[in-house]
py3Dmol code that shows the C-alpha trace and the ligand (Angstrom):
import py3Dmol

protein = """\
ATOM      1  CA  MET A   1     -15.067   1.021  19.650  1.00  0.00           C
ATOM      2  CA  LYS A   2     -18.144   2.569  17.993  1.00  0.00           C
ATOM      3  CA  ALA A   3     -20.720   4.292  20.223  1.00  0.00           C
ATOM      4  CA  ARG A   4     -23.998   2.390  20.504  1.00  0.00           C
ATOM      5  CA  VAL A   5     -27.297   3.644  19.087  1.00  0.00           C
ATOM      6  CA  PHE A   6     -30.747   2.396  20.057  1.00  0.00           C
ATOM      7  CA  SER A   7     -34.174   3.403  18.764  1.00  0.00           C
ATOM      8  CA  GLY A   8     -37.570   1.827  18.208  1.00  0.00           C
ATOM      9  CA  ILE A   9     -40.973   2.095  16.545  1.00  0.00           C
ATOM     10  CA  GLN A  10     -44.286   0.636  17.698  1.00  0.00           C
ATOM     11  CA  PRO A  11     -45.860  -1.914  15.339  1.00  0.00           C
ATOM     12  CA  THR A  12     -49.213  -0.169  15.503  1.00  0.00           C
ATOM     13  CA  GLY A  13     -51.317   1.294  12.694  1.00  0.00           C
ATOM     14  CA  GLN A  14     -49.578   2.149   9.461  1.00  0.00           C
ATOM     15  CA  LEU A  15     -46.054   3.542   9.541  1.00  0.00           C
ATOM     16  CA  HIS A  16     -46.226   7.040   8.109  1.00  0.00           C
ATOM     17  CA  LEU A  17     -44.048   9.735   6.625  1.00  0.00           C
ATOM     18  CA  GLY A  18     -43.505  11.259  10.106  1.00  0.00           C
ATOM     19  CA  ASN A  19     -42.057   7.955  11.353  1.00  0.00           C
ATOM     20  CA  TYR A  20     -39.853   7.796   8.261  1.00  0.00           C
ATOM     21  CA  LEU A  21     -38.599  11.397   8.185  1.00  0.00           C
ATOM     22  CA  GLY A  22     -38.381  11.727  11.979  1.00  0.00           C
ATOM     23  CA  ALA A  23     -36.802   8.349  12.657  1.00  0.00           C
ATOM     24  CA  LEU A  24     -36.155   5.712   9.963  1.00  0.00           C
ATOM     25  CA  LYS A  25     -34.384   7.977   7.457  1.00  0.00           C
ATOM     26  CA  ASN A  26     -32.113   9.284  10.190  1.00  0.00           C
ATOM     27  CA  TRP A  27     -31.362   5.737  11.369  1.00  0.00           C
ATOM     28  CA  ALA A  28     -30.379   4.635   7.891  1.00  0.00           C
ATOM     29  CA  GLU A  29     -28.085   7.644   7.512  1.00  0.00           C
ATOM     30  CA  ILE A  30     -26.215   7.221  10.771  1.00  0.00           C
ATOM     31  CA  GLN A  31     -26.131   3.413  11.131  1.00  0.00           C
ATOM     32  CA  SER A  32     -22.664   2.899   9.685  1.00  0.00           C
ATOM     33  CA  HIS A  33     -21.082   5.320  12.172  1.00  0.00           C
ATOM     34  CA  TYR A  34     -22.369   3.424  15.211  1.00  0.00           C
ATOM     35  CA  GLU A  35     -23.148  -0.007  16.572  1.00  0.00           C
ATOM     36  CA  SER A  36     -26.875   0.258  15.879  1.00  0.00           C
ATOM     37  CA  ILE A  37     -29.822  -1.586  17.391  1.00  0.00           C
ATOM     38  CA  PHE A  38     -33.265  -0.886  15.929  1.00  0.00           C
ATOM     39  CA  CYS A  39     -36.247  -2.359  17.698  1.00  0.00           C
ATOM     40  CA  ILE A  40     -39.883  -3.129  16.951  1.00  0.00           C
ATOM     41  CA  VAL A  41     -41.348  -2.191  20.312  1.00  0.00           C
ATOM     42  CA  ASP A  42     -44.312  -4.538  20.575  1.00  0.00           C
ATOM     43  CA  LEU A  43     -44.416  -4.355  24.397  1.00  0.00           C
ATOM     44  CA  HIS A  44     -45.038  -0.624  24.003  1.00  0.00           C
ATOM     45  CA  ALA A  45     -47.755  -1.320  21.444  1.00  0.00           C
ATOM     46  CA  VAL A  46     -49.819  -3.324  23.959  1.00  0.00           C
ATOM     47  CA  THR A  47     -50.106  -0.335  26.306  1.00  0.00           C
ATOM     48  CA  ALA A  48     -53.279   0.122  24.205  1.00  0.00           C
ATOM     49  CA  TYR A  49     -55.375  -2.913  23.159  1.00  0.00           C
ATOM     50  CA  GLN A  50     -54.117  -4.570  19.978  1.00  0.00           C
ATOM     51  CA  ASN A  51     -55.858  -7.302  18.029  1.00  0.00           C
ATOM     52  CA  PRO A  52     -53.388 -10.229  18.470  1.00  0.00           C
ATOM     53  CA  VAL A  53     -53.624 -11.429  14.852  1.00  0.00           C
ATOM     54  CA  GLU A  54     -53.082  -7.932  13.503  1.00  0.00           C
ATOM     55  CA  LEU A  55     -50.246  -7.227  15.936  1.00  0.00           C
ATOM     56  CA  ARG A  56     -48.387 -10.354  14.819  1.00  0.00           C
ATOM     57  CA  SER A  57     -48.591  -9.287  11.197  1.00  0.00           C
ATOM     58  CA  LYS A  58     -47.733  -5.632  11.999  1.00  0.00           C
ATOM     59  CA  ILE A  59     -44.512  -6.757  13.690  1.00  0.00           C
ATOM     60  CA  ARG A  60     -43.395  -8.403  10.445  1.00  0.00           C
ATOM     61  CA  GLU A  61     -44.589  -5.450   8.339  1.00  0.00           C
ATOM     62  CA  THR A  62     -42.609  -3.052  10.537  1.00  0.00           C
ATOM     63  CA  ALA A  63     -39.467  -5.201  10.331  1.00  0.00           C
ATOM     64  CA  ALA A  64     -39.793  -5.284   6.544  1.00  0.00           C
ATOM     65  CA  LEU A  65     -40.255  -1.491   6.455  1.00  0.00           C
ATOM     66  CA  PHE A  66     -37.083  -1.012   8.507  1.00  0.00           C
ATOM     67  CA  ILE A  67     -35.141  -2.909   5.853  1.00  0.00           C
ATOM     68  CA  ALA A  68     -37.003  -1.224   2.983  1.00  0.00           C
ATOM     69  CA  SER A  69     -36.128   2.173   4.484  1.00  0.00           C
ATOM     70  CA  GLY A  70     -32.421   1.396   4.299  1.00  0.00           C
ATOM     71  CA  ILE A  71     -31.557  -0.350   7.568  1.00  0.00           C
ATOM     72  CA  HIS A  72     -28.992  -3.024   6.637  1.00  0.00           C
ATOM     73  CA  PRO A  73     -29.487  -6.168   8.749  1.00  0.00           C
ATOM     74  CA  LYS A  74     -25.811  -7.060   8.420  1.00  0.00           C
ATOM     75  CA  GLU A  75     -24.764  -3.645   9.683  1.00  0.00           C
ATOM     76  CA  SER A  76     -27.502  -3.006  12.289  1.00  0.00           C
ATOM     77  CA  SER A  77     -29.309  -5.394  14.603  1.00  0.00           C
ATOM     78  CA  ILE A  78     -33.066  -5.458  13.957  1.00  0.00           C
ATOM     79  CA  ILE A  79     -34.884  -6.939  16.952  1.00  0.00           C
ATOM     80  CA  VAL A  80     -38.358  -7.410  18.408  1.00  0.00           C
ATOM     81  CA  GLN A  81     -38.651  -6.097  21.977  1.00  0.00           C
ATOM     82  CA  SER A  82     -40.645  -9.042  23.412  1.00  0.00           C
ATOM     83  CA  ASP A  83     -38.053 -11.467  22.032  1.00  0.00           C
ATOM     84  CA  ILE A  84     -35.465 -10.221  24.563  1.00  0.00           C
ATOM     85  CA  SER A  85     -36.767 -10.721  28.100  1.00  0.00           C
ATOM     86  CA  GLY A  86     -34.313  -8.181  29.550  1.00  0.00           C
ATOM     87  CA  HIS A  87     -36.475  -5.243  28.364  1.00  0.00           C
ATOM     88  CA  ALA A  88     -39.338  -6.173  30.706  1.00  0.00           C
ATOM     89  CA  GLU A  89     -37.009  -7.292  33.497  1.00  0.00           C
ATOM     90  CA  LEU A  90     -35.019  -4.066  33.542  1.00  0.00           C
ATOM     91  CA  ALA A  91     -38.219  -2.024  33.250  1.00  0.00           C
ATOM     92  CA  TRP A  92     -39.357  -3.456  36.595  1.00  0.00           C
ATOM     93  CA  MET A  93     -36.061  -2.569  38.277  1.00  0.00           C
ATOM     94  CA  LEU A  94     -36.252   0.978  36.889  1.00  0.00           C
ATOM     95  CA  THR A  95     -39.928   1.308  37.866  1.00  0.00           C
ATOM     96  CA  CYS A  96     -38.858   0.851  41.467  1.00  0.00           C
ATOM     97  CA  VAL A  97     -36.630   3.959  41.356  1.00  0.00           C
ATOM     98  CA  THR A  98     -39.019   6.168  39.365  1.00  0.00           C
ATOM     99  CA  PRO A  99     -41.301   8.589  41.260  1.00  0.00           C
ATOM    100  CA  VAL A 100     -44.864   8.357  39.942  1.00  0.00           C
ATOM    101  CA  GLY A 101     -45.015  12.183  39.687  1.00  0.00           C
ATOM    102  CA  TRP A 102     -42.329  12.103  36.954  1.00  0.00           C
ATOM    103  CA  LEU A 103     -44.565   9.814  34.883  1.00  0.00           C
ATOM    104  CA  GLN A 104     -47.781  11.732  35.475  1.00  0.00           C
ATOM    105  CA  ARG A 105     -46.111  14.865  34.112  1.00  0.00           C
ATOM    106  CA  MET A 106     -45.372  13.314  30.686  1.00  0.00           C
ATOM    107  CA  THR A 107     -47.251  15.126  27.909  1.00  0.00           C
ATOM    108  CA  GLN A 108     -47.858  11.936  25.893  1.00  0.00           C
ATOM    109  CA  PHE A 109     -49.386  10.235  28.948  1.00  0.00           C
ATOM    110  CA  LYS A 110     -51.681  13.188  29.596  1.00  0.00           C
ATOM    111  CA  VAL A 111     -52.819  13.379  25.954  1.00  0.00           C
ATOM    112  CA  LYS A 112     -53.395   9.619  25.553  1.00  0.00           C
ATOM    113  CA  ALA A 113     -54.970   9.175  29.010  1.00  0.00           C
ATOM    114  CA  GLU A 114     -57.506  11.891  28.214  1.00  0.00           C
ATOM    115  CA  LYS A 115     -58.810   9.826  25.285  1.00  0.00           C
ATOM    116  CA  GLN A 116     -59.402   6.668  27.384  1.00  0.00           C
ATOM    117  CA  GLU A 117     -62.145   5.786  29.823  1.00  0.00           C
ATOM    118  CA  THR A 118     -59.906   3.606  31.997  1.00  0.00           C
ATOM    119  CA  VAL A 119     -56.213   4.332  31.905  1.00  0.00           C
ATOM    120  CA  GLY A 120     -54.052   1.185  31.985  1.00  0.00           C
ATOM    121  CA  ASP A 121     -50.959   1.168  34.204  1.00  0.00           C
ATOM    122  CA  GLY A 122     -48.922   0.287  31.103  1.00  0.00           C
ATOM    123  CA  LEU A 123     -49.632   3.704  29.606  1.00  0.00           C
ATOM    124  CA  LEU A 124     -48.189   5.395  32.684  1.00  0.00           C
ATOM    125  CA  GLN A 125     -45.178   3.058  32.689  1.00  0.00           C
ATOM    126  CA  TYR A 126     -44.508   3.531  28.962  1.00  0.00           C
ATOM    127  CA  PRO A 127     -41.515   5.886  29.424  1.00  0.00           C
ATOM    128  CA  VAL A 128     -39.932   3.579  32.038  1.00  0.00           C
ATOM    129  CA  LEU A 129     -40.060   0.725  29.510  1.00  0.00           C
ATOM    130  CA  MET A 130     -38.529   3.093  26.968  1.00  0.00           C
ATOM    131  CA  ALA A 131     -35.752   3.919  29.451  1.00  0.00           C
ATOM    132  CA  ALA A 132     -35.195   0.174  29.936  1.00  0.00           C
ATOM    133  CA  ASP A 133     -34.932  -0.347  26.149  1.00  0.00           C
ATOM    134  CA  ILE A 134     -32.149   2.211  25.938  1.00  0.00           C
ATOM    135  CA  LEU A 135     -30.287   1.472  29.190  1.00  0.00           C
ATOM    136  CA  LEU A 136     -30.386  -2.296  28.586  1.00  0.00           C
ATOM    137  CA  TYR A 137     -27.855  -1.760  25.804  1.00  0.00           C
ATOM    138  CA  ASN A 138     -26.121   1.240  27.381  1.00  0.00           C
ATOM    139  CA  ALA A 139     -26.858   3.145  24.184  1.00  0.00           C
ATOM    140  CA  GLY A 140     -25.152   6.542  24.131  1.00  0.00           C
ATOM    141  CA  ILE A 141     -27.254   7.981  21.305  1.00  0.00           C
ATOM    142  CA  VAL A 142     -30.985   7.750  20.653  1.00  0.00           C
ATOM    143  CA  PRO A 143     -32.232   9.065  17.292  1.00  0.00           C
ATOM    144  CA  VAL A 144     -35.917  10.042  17.604  1.00  0.00           C
ATOM    145  CA  GLY A 145     -38.415  12.624  16.405  1.00  0.00           C
ATOM    146  CA  GLU A 146     -39.042  15.709  18.547  1.00  0.00           C
ATOM    147  CA  ASP A 147     -42.153  14.183  20.198  1.00  0.00           C
ATOM    148  CA  GLN A 148     -39.932  11.737  22.085  1.00  0.00           C
ATOM    149  CA  SER A 149     -37.534  14.365  23.528  1.00  0.00           C
ATOM    150  CA  GLN A 150     -39.400  14.536  26.836  1.00  0.00           C
ATOM    151  CA  HIS A 151     -39.251  10.755  27.266  1.00  0.00           C
ATOM    152  CA  LEU A 152     -35.526  10.869  26.548  1.00  0.00           C
ATOM    153  CA  GLU A 153     -35.082  13.525  29.216  1.00  0.00           C
ATOM    154  CA  LEU A 154     -36.868  11.194  31.635  1.00  0.00           C
ATOM    155  CA  THR A 155     -34.559   8.314  30.618  1.00  0.00           C
ATOM    156  CA  ARG A 156     -31.598  10.504  31.557  1.00  0.00           C
ATOM    157  CA  ASP A 157     -33.196  11.329  34.922  1.00  0.00           C
ATOM    158  CA  ILE A 158     -33.900   7.647  35.652  1.00  0.00           C
ATOM    159  CA  ALA A 159     -30.349   6.638  34.673  1.00  0.00           C
ATOM    160  CA  GLN A 160     -28.862   9.337  36.913  1.00  0.00           C
ATOM    161  CA  ARG A 161     -31.102   8.408  39.821  1.00  0.00           C
ATOM    162  CA  PHE A 162     -30.246   4.736  39.462  1.00  0.00           C
ATOM    163  CA  ASN A 163     -26.524   5.528  39.221  1.00  0.00           C
ATOM    164  CA  SER A 164     -26.621   7.637  42.363  1.00  0.00           C
ATOM    165  CA  LEU A 165     -28.696   5.081  44.338  1.00  0.00           C
ATOM    166  CA  TYR A 166     -26.875   1.922  43.307  1.00  0.00           C
ATOM    167  CA  GLY A 167     -23.732   2.921  41.432  1.00  0.00           C
ATOM    168  CA  ALA A 168     -21.492   3.026  44.535  1.00  0.00           C
ATOM    169  CA  GLY A 169     -19.589   5.942  43.082  1.00  0.00           C
ATOM    170  CA  ARG A 170     -19.608   4.847  39.434  1.00  0.00           C
ATOM    171  CA  ASP A 171     -22.038   5.105  36.523  1.00  0.00           C
ATOM    172  CA  LEU A 172     -23.816   1.792  36.050  1.00  0.00           C
ATOM    173  CA  PHE A 173     -25.782   3.199  33.120  1.00  0.00           C
ATOM    174  CA  VAL A 174     -24.604   5.410  30.298  1.00  0.00           C
ATOM    175  CA  VAL A 175     -26.698   8.615  30.298  1.00  0.00           C
ATOM    176  CA  PRO A 176     -27.888   8.803  26.674  1.00  0.00           C
ATOM    177  CA  ALA A 177     -28.069  11.802  24.313  1.00  0.00           C
ATOM    178  CA  THR A 178     -30.996  12.608  21.992  1.00  0.00           C
ATOM    179  CA  HIS A 179     -30.264  12.808  18.257  1.00  0.00           C
ATOM    180  CA  LEU A 180     -32.903  14.771  16.322  1.00  0.00           C
ATOM    181  CA  PRO A 181     -32.917  14.910  12.513  1.00  0.00           C
ATOM    182  CA  LEU A 182     -31.977  18.331  11.079  1.00  0.00           C
ATOM    183  CA  VAL A 183     -35.090  18.360   8.881  1.00  0.00           C
ATOM    184  CA  GLY A 184     -38.305  16.394   9.536  1.00  0.00           C
ATOM    185  CA  ALA A 185     -38.095  16.174  13.342  1.00  0.00           C
ATOM    186  CA  ARG A 186     -41.776  17.079  13.569  1.00  0.00           C
ATOM    187  CA  ILE A 187     -44.081  16.334  10.643  1.00  0.00           C
ATOM    188  CA  MET A 188     -47.628  17.545  11.130  1.00  0.00           C
ATOM    189  CA  GLY A 189     -50.961  16.062  10.028  1.00  0.00           C
ATOM    190  CA  LEU A 190     -52.093  16.971   6.499  1.00  0.00           C
ATOM    191  CA  ASP A 191     -55.672  17.574   7.633  1.00  0.00           C
ATOM    192  CA  ASP A 192     -54.615  19.612  10.683  1.00  0.00           C
ATOM    193  CA  PRO A 193     -51.096  21.073  10.583  1.00  0.00           C
ATOM    194  CA  THR A 194     -51.275  22.008  14.261  1.00  0.00           C
ATOM    195  CA  GLN A 195     -51.273  18.295  15.250  1.00  0.00           C
ATOM    196  CA  LYS A 196     -48.314  15.923  14.864  1.00  0.00           C
ATOM    197  CA  MET A 197     -48.753  13.306  12.139  1.00  0.00           C
ATOM    198  CA  SER A 198     -49.676  10.219  14.107  1.00  0.00           C
ATOM    199  CA  LYS A 199     -50.624   6.584  13.466  1.00  0.00           C
ATOM    200  CA  SER A 200     -53.516   6.731  15.893  1.00  0.00           C
ATOM    201  CA  ALA A 201     -55.184   9.827  14.382  1.00  0.00           C
ATOM    202  CA  ILE A 202     -58.404   8.828  12.664  1.00  0.00           C
ATOM    203  CA  GLY A 203     -58.762  11.287   9.739  1.00  0.00           C
ATOM    204  CA  ALA A 204     -58.524   9.491   6.354  1.00  0.00           C
ATOM    205  CA  HIS A 205     -56.400  12.353   4.982  1.00  0.00           C
ATOM    206  CA  HIS A 206     -54.277  12.866   8.091  1.00  0.00           C
ATOM    207  CA  ALA A 207     -51.155  10.818   7.392  1.00  0.00           C
ATOM    208  CA  ILE A 208     -49.216   9.571   4.382  1.00  0.00           C
ATOM    209  CA  ALA A 209     -48.599   5.872   4.991  1.00  0.00           C
ATOM    210  CA  LEU A 210     -45.262   4.569   3.710  1.00  0.00           C
ATOM    211  CA  LEU A 211     -47.163   1.943   1.742  1.00  0.00           C
ATOM    212  CA  ASP A 212     -49.771   4.317   0.257  1.00  0.00           C
ATOM    213  CA  ALA A 213     -50.332   3.785  -3.485  1.00  0.00           C
ATOM    214  CA  PRO A 214     -49.298   6.791  -5.648  1.00  0.00           C
ATOM    215  CA  ASP A 215     -52.880   7.899  -6.358  1.00  0.00           C
ATOM    216  CA  VAL A 216     -53.771   7.687  -2.654  1.00  0.00           C
ATOM    217  CA  LEU A 217     -50.860   9.830  -1.530  1.00  0.00           C
ATOM    218  CA  ARG A 218     -51.426  12.295  -4.381  1.00  0.00           C
ATOM    219  CA  ASN A 219     -55.012  12.695  -3.274  1.00  0.00           C
ATOM    220  CA  LYS A 220     -54.030  13.240   0.360  1.00  0.00           C
ATOM    221  CA  ILE A 221     -51.454  15.904  -0.459  1.00  0.00           C
ATOM    222  CA  MET A 222     -53.720  17.703  -2.940  1.00  0.00           C
ATOM    223  CA  ARG A 223     -56.391  17.888  -0.202  1.00  0.00           C
ATOM    224  CA  ALA A 224     -53.976  19.011   2.528  1.00  0.00           C
ATOM    225  CA  THR A 225     -55.188  21.938   4.630  1.00  0.00           C
ATOM    226  CA  THR A 226     -53.484  25.214   3.715  1.00  0.00           C
ATOM    227  CA  ASP A 227     -54.818  28.777   4.105  1.00  0.00           C
ATOM    228  CA  SER A 228     -56.641  31.408   2.093  1.00  0.00           C
ATOM    229  CA  HIS A 229     -53.550  32.807   0.297  1.00  0.00           C
ATOM    230  CA  PRO A 230     -53.251  31.969  -3.407  1.00  0.00           C
ATOM    231  CA  ALA A 231     -49.505  31.351  -3.629  1.00  0.00           C
ATOM    232  CA  VAL A 232     -46.452  30.506  -1.512  1.00  0.00           C
ATOM    233  CA  ASP A 233     -45.080  33.462   0.436  1.00  0.00           C
ATOM    234  CA  ILE A 234     -41.699  32.249   1.671  1.00  0.00           C
ATOM    235  CA  GLU A 235     -41.487  35.091   4.204  1.00  0.00           C
ATOM    236  CA  ALA A 236     -44.721  34.086   5.919  1.00  0.00           C
ATOM    237  CA  MET A 237     -45.680  30.454   5.325  1.00  0.00           C
ATOM    238  CA  GLY A 238     -48.834  29.360   7.189  1.00  0.00           C
ATOM    239  CA  PRO A 239     -48.573  26.080   9.170  1.00  0.00           C
ATOM    240  CA  GLY A 240     -50.046  23.919   6.368  1.00  0.00           C
ATOM    241  CA  ILE A 241     -47.699  25.272   3.697  1.00  0.00           C
ATOM    242  CA  GLN A 242     -44.721  25.178   6.077  1.00  0.00           C
ATOM    243  CA  ASN A 243     -45.484  21.516   6.838  1.00  0.00           C
ATOM    244  CA  LEU A 244     -45.700  20.607   3.141  1.00  0.00           C
ATOM    245  CA  PHE A 245     -42.466  22.486   2.504  1.00  0.00           C
ATOM    246  CA  ASN A 246     -40.746  20.617   5.379  1.00  0.00           C
ATOM    247  CA  ILE A 247     -41.976  17.327   3.925  1.00  0.00           C
ATOM    248  CA  ALA A 248     -40.669  18.190   0.445  1.00  0.00           C
ATOM    249  CA  GLN A 249     -37.308  19.310   1.829  1.00  0.00           C
ATOM    250  CA  ALA A 250     -36.928  16.277   4.096  1.00  0.00           C
ATOM    251  CA  CYS A 251     -37.716  14.006   1.114  1.00  0.00           C
ATOM    252  CA  ASP A 252     -35.355  15.877  -1.210  1.00  0.00           C
ATOM    253  CA  GLU A 253     -32.555  17.828   0.443  1.00  0.00           C
ATOM    254  CA  THR A 254     -31.922  19.899  -2.710  1.00  0.00           C
ATOM    255  CA  VAL A 255     -35.295  21.663  -2.302  1.00  0.00           C
ATOM    256  CA  THR A 256     -34.964  25.363  -1.405  1.00  0.00           C
ATOM    257  CA  LYS A 257     -37.469  28.046  -0.430  1.00  0.00           C
ATOM    258  CA  GLU A 258     -36.502  30.092  -3.485  1.00  0.00           C
ATOM    259  CA  GLN A 259     -37.603  27.205  -5.725  1.00  0.00           C
ATOM    260  CA  VAL A 260     -41.173  27.390  -4.449  1.00  0.00           C
ATOM    261  CA  ALA A 261     -41.513  31.153  -3.967  1.00  0.00           C
ATOM    262  CA  PHE A 262     -44.732  32.512  -5.520  1.00  0.00           C
ATOM    263  CA  MET A 263     -45.847  29.034  -6.699  1.00  0.00           C
ATOM    264  CA  ARG A 264     -49.622  28.769  -6.728  1.00  0.00           C
ATOM    265  CA  TYR A 265     -50.812  26.309  -4.075  1.00  0.00           C
ATOM    266  CA  GLY A 266     -52.038  23.735  -6.625  1.00  0.00           C
ATOM    267  CA  ASP A 267     -48.629  23.704  -8.354  1.00  0.00           C
ATOM    268  CA  PHE A 268     -46.808  23.688  -5.045  1.00  0.00           C
ATOM    269  CA  LYS A 269     -48.750  20.621  -3.917  1.00  0.00           C
ATOM    270  CA  LYS A 270     -47.897  18.833  -7.184  1.00  0.00           C
ATOM    271  CA  PHE A 271     -44.255  19.719  -6.515  1.00  0.00           C
ATOM    272  CA  VAL A 272     -44.555  18.118  -3.040  1.00  0.00           C
ATOM    273  CA  VAL A 273     -46.300  15.016  -4.476  1.00  0.00           C
ATOM    274  CA  GLU A 274     -43.361  14.463  -6.870  1.00  0.00           C
ATOM    275  CA  ARG A 275     -40.782  14.673  -4.053  1.00  0.00           C
ATOM    276  CA  VAL A 276     -42.717  12.329  -1.784  1.00  0.00           C
ATOM    277  CA  MET A 277     -43.331   9.800  -4.582  1.00  0.00           C
ATOM    278  CA  ALA A 278     -39.685   9.801  -5.590  1.00  0.00           C
ATOM    279  CA  ARG A 279     -38.725   9.111  -1.962  1.00  0.00           C
ATOM    280  CA  LEU A 280     -41.318   6.378  -1.338  1.00  0.00           C
ATOM    281  CA  ALA A 281     -41.173   4.452  -4.652  1.00  0.00           C
ATOM    282  CA  PRO A 282     -37.852   2.643  -3.921  1.00  0.00           C
ATOM    283  CA  ILE A 283     -38.979   1.942  -0.334  1.00  0.00           C
ATOM    284  CA  GLN A 284     -42.180   0.327  -1.580  1.00  0.00           C
ATOM    285  CA  ALA A 285     -40.295  -1.705  -4.201  1.00  0.00           C
ATOM    286  CA  LYS A 286     -37.810  -2.958  -1.603  1.00  0.00           C
ATOM    287  CA  TYR A 287     -40.701  -3.747   0.782  1.00  0.00           C
ATOM    288  CA  ARG A 288     -42.294  -6.004  -1.838  1.00  0.00           C
ATOM    289  CA  GLU A 289     -38.975  -7.777  -2.380  1.00  0.00           C
ATOM    290  CA  VAL A 290     -38.345  -8.299   1.351  1.00  0.00           C
ATOM    291  CA  THR A 291     -41.839  -9.646   2.079  1.00  0.00           C
ATOM    292  CA  GLU A 292     -41.717 -12.162  -0.791  1.00  0.00           C
ATOM    293  CA  ASP A 293     -39.674 -14.492   1.411  1.00  0.00           C
ATOM    294  CA  PRO A 294     -41.002 -14.827   5.008  1.00  0.00           C
ATOM    295  CA  ALA A 295     -38.035 -17.004   5.974  1.00  0.00           C
ATOM    296  CA  TYR A 296     -35.646 -14.138   5.180  1.00  0.00           C
ATOM    297  CA  LEU A 297     -37.381 -11.851   7.678  1.00  0.00           C
ATOM    298  CA  ASP A 298     -37.369 -14.556  10.367  1.00  0.00           C
ATOM    299  CA  GLY A 299     -33.652 -15.008   9.783  1.00  0.00           C
ATOM    300  CA  VAL A 300     -32.978 -11.264  10.138  1.00  0.00           C
ATOM    301  CA  LEU A 301     -34.861 -11.113  13.453  1.00  0.00           C
ATOM    302  CA  ARG A 302     -33.179 -14.266  14.751  1.00  0.00           C
ATOM    303  CA  GLU A 303     -29.730 -12.954  13.845  1.00  0.00           C
ATOM    304  CA  GLY A 304     -30.429  -9.543  15.407  1.00  0.00           C
ATOM    305  CA  ALA A 305     -31.616 -11.120  18.670  1.00  0.00           C
ATOM    306  CA  ALA A 306     -28.627 -13.446  18.849  1.00  0.00           C
ATOM    307  CA  ARG A 307     -26.269 -10.475  18.426  1.00  0.00           C
ATOM    308  CA  VAL A 308     -27.790  -8.305  21.173  1.00  0.00           C
ATOM    309  CA  ARG A 309     -28.901 -10.926  23.721  1.00  0.00           C
ATOM    310  CA  PRO A 310     -25.463 -11.222  25.396  1.00  0.00           C
ATOM    311  CA  ILE A 311     -25.381  -7.426  25.918  1.00  0.00           C
ATOM    312  CA  ALA A 312     -28.853  -7.505  27.496  1.00  0.00           C
ATOM    313  CA  GLU A 313     -27.997 -10.448  29.721  1.00  0.00           C
ATOM    314  CA  GLU A 314     -24.839  -8.763  30.956  1.00  0.00           C
ATOM    315  CA  THR A 315     -26.764  -5.579  31.862  1.00  0.00           C
ATOM    316  CA  ILE A 316     -29.391  -7.589  33.744  1.00  0.00           C
ATOM    317  CA  ARG A 317     -26.647  -9.396  35.667  1.00  0.00           C
ATOM    318  CA  THR A 318     -24.811  -6.212  36.672  1.00  0.00           C
ATOM    319  CA  THR A 319     -28.034  -4.375  37.533  1.00  0.00           C
ATOM    320  CA  LYS A 320     -29.289  -7.228  39.701  1.00  0.00           C
ATOM    321  CA  ARG A 321     -25.938  -7.435  41.469  1.00  0.00           C
ATOM    322  CA  ALA A 322     -25.916  -3.681  42.066  1.00  0.00           C
ATOM    323  CA  MET A 323     -29.404  -3.867  43.614  1.00  0.00           C
ATOM    324  CA  GLY A 324     -28.568  -6.893  45.749  1.00  0.00           C
ATOM    325  CA  LEU A 325     -30.951  -9.187  43.861  1.00  0.00           C
ATOM    326  CA  TYR A 326     -30.170 -12.882  43.498  1.00  0.00           C
ATOM    327  CA  THR A 327     -27.854 -14.026  40.729  1.00  0.00           C
ATOM    328  CA  ALA A 328     -26.629 -17.617  40.505  1.00  0.00           C
ATOM    329  CA  GLU A 329     -22.843 -17.749  40.950  1.00  0.00           C
TER     330      GLU A 329
END
"""
ligand_1 = """\
35
AQP
N -45.072 13.333 13.164
C -43.825 12.909 13.404
N -42.777 13.654 12.964
C -41.510 13.232 13.198
N -41.209 12.087 13.852
C -42.232 11.333 14.299
N -42.280 10.150 14.972
C -43.568 9.809 15.183
N -44.384 10.749 14.661
C -43.583 11.701 14.111
C -41.111 9.403 15.386
O -41.285 8.050 14.966
C -40.650 7.192 15.907
C -41.538 6.058 16.280
O -42.722 6.481 16.905
P -43.650 5.396 17.617
O -44.319 4.558 16.624
O -42.907 4.648 18.626
O -44.659 6.238 18.442
P -45.165 7.665 18.297
O -44.077 8.655 18.433
O -46.244 7.780 19.328
O -45.699 7.651 16.813
P -47.141 7.847 16.303
O -47.130 7.635 14.860
O -47.683 9.139 16.778
O -47.934 6.643 16.959
P -49.202 6.684 17.886
O -50.252 7.426 17.158
O -49.509 5.217 18.057
O -48.813 7.330 19.173
C -40.223 8.045 17.086
O -38.822 8.305 16.982
C -40.987 9.317 16.897
O -40.309 10.433 17.427
"""
view = py3Dmol.view(width=600, height=400)
view.addModel(protein, "pdb")
view.setStyle({"model": 0}, {"cartoon": {"style": "trace"}})
view.addModel(ligand_1, "xyz")
view.setStyle({"model": 1}, {"stick": {}})
view.zoomTo()
view.show()
């Protein structure tokens, strides 16, 4: 039996190169080795206010981008989180075994809470819902970018705590492992290479969206923040140059440091533009094809949900039984 993989992306903002290189590309590469479930995590998205009309369309856009990035719907199950009620149900059961101090320590919570006047409970609970997503399917492997490592560590802690409280000597939940990509685990913002590239950052030149037109992405890369050196010094790359190099190498694995040594920054940026364009052009073409037929996308999501629902229902049943909750005989 193949090990099970689970991962997800929020249908918020515009999916960017960090989401692709840190997550989607990795998913596409490993999917055939595992039983893979890839999820559009809309319940996570609403931990911050989302315009309902936009959210509905972003869910479809994200599903289409999964397929355009190389996720095969026949090989992997593509699902929407709110379509499977077990995610929210299990999250409640896990909430009840999670000390609030564990959640308050999460870096992402602290960073996001700082930016809000009133902090919603959902933002604090975010990593418990993420644990529920993974444990619902007893996924052994979770491919994510580096920014999610801390949440994964918390998922392991919650699983272990639940097992020891309710497992009666056995492991009810598989304790999952993190799978980081070798290159591209942390892509930084083009305008500020000390900050992770992020959908919610506001700078117009911060992120390369997967659906950016060629002239838009060229412009963003050519304006990327570097440093005052004239040419690439491969022994001492500043954070901006290092980030652009990581992007080029993650887009094209044949790229080496020697290839870019002593390149003047303008030429180096053109070199990066070419690698990014070559990587994104087929994704954009496939995206257009997939979105031409709305019924196709609905079918993919329906099929994915039908495939995983029995797994989710079984986990809910066994978890409820273990906790002594009511289950109809
Ligand atoms: N900059 C990044 N480099 C590498 N991987 C990244 N990921 C996100 N940013 C980078 C990975 O993408 C997956 C999905 O992320 P998400 O949409 O669920 O939430 P996020 O990590 O919070 O992504 P964003 O873009 O930063 O969204 P906002 O701004 O809404 O918080 C994850 O596997 C993540 O590691």
